[in-house]
C-alpha positions, 0 to 999 in steps of 0.5 A: 650809032648815034649813042657812040657818036654822042659818047665820042663828042662827050670824050672830046669835050672833056679833053678840051676842058682838061687841056684848057685847065692845064694851060691856064695853070701853066700860064698863071705859074709863069706870070707869077714868076715875074711878080715882085718880091713882096719881102724886098724893102727898097728903103734899106738901100735908099735910106742907108747913110753908112758909107762903108756897108750897105746891109750886105748888098755892097761892102767897101774896103775898110782901108782907104788908099790915098794917092799922092800925086807928088810921089816918086819921080813925078814929084821930083819933076814937079818940084825941081828944075831939070837941066839937060846938057850935051854937045854938038857933033861935026854935022851940027846935030845936038846930042843930049848927054847928061840930066840933073835936077836942081832944087832952085834957080837963081835970078841974076842982074845980067848974063855975066858973060858975052851975049852973042844973041838972045830971044824968046818965042811963044807957042801958037796953034791956030786952027784953019777956019773957013777964011783963015790959014793954019798957023803953027808956031813952036816956041823954041823954033820961034825963039831961035828965029828971034835971036838970030834976027838980033845978034849982038856980038859976032860968034866967030870972033869969040875965043872961048866956049859958046853955050846955047841955052834954052829955058821954059816951063813944064811943057818944054820939049826936048826934041824941039830943043835939039832941033833949035840947037842945030838951027842956032849953030847953023845960023851963027856959022860957028864950028860945032866943036866950040859949042855945048848946049843946056836946056832948063825946064823950071816949073815956075817959068811960064808955059807955052814960052821959051827963051834962048841965048847964045853966050861966050864964056871964058875959063871953067864956066859951066855955061849955066846962063839962061834967058827967060821972060826978060830976065837972066837966071842961073843954077848952081851945082850946090843945089843939085838934087840927087834924090831918087824918089 
């Protein structure tokens, strides 16, 4: 019996030794799986100065695509004055009808027409602090308010067509102009059938600023009379740019 017990103990001991050996071999194999690759040379990537090929690790396109910010319609808008013209319906609402691009604007010595009123406005956004109130001023709206506060001639006494013209830089917003036209018609107390409007966006004009004028003209004048930054400007049909790109 004692001999049998001794043999069983011997068998158990041998099994434990075998299990420990196999476990050690398995763990060693898995640890080695995370060992760094001794054949990898980081200097191939770090010290390569070739901008087009990184030794088969990263390859760039051989053809470089050049982006032209002035291509297409964007270039036309950046390099041309844009004029939007329209009429006013019987409710006093401005309706845009036509848009043209002009290669240049021309500065004039005076308006060359009867000036009913003119004014300028600045854009202003003031965030409310702990002790200040919020202030938002829209340039076209402020320009209209300033113009109506300094009327030079009675609009109702004019026989010819009356043109309300707005002008500004690249940030001039059309919906703000349309609202401004309606305010001008109401403030001047004139019949909408006598009124047309013009809006001129010229890249060389200062941003965050708008000029407005109401002028009366006779004959076949197109009403291209604009007041901006203290000066009068006009555009000519000879300078219309009909290009599409």
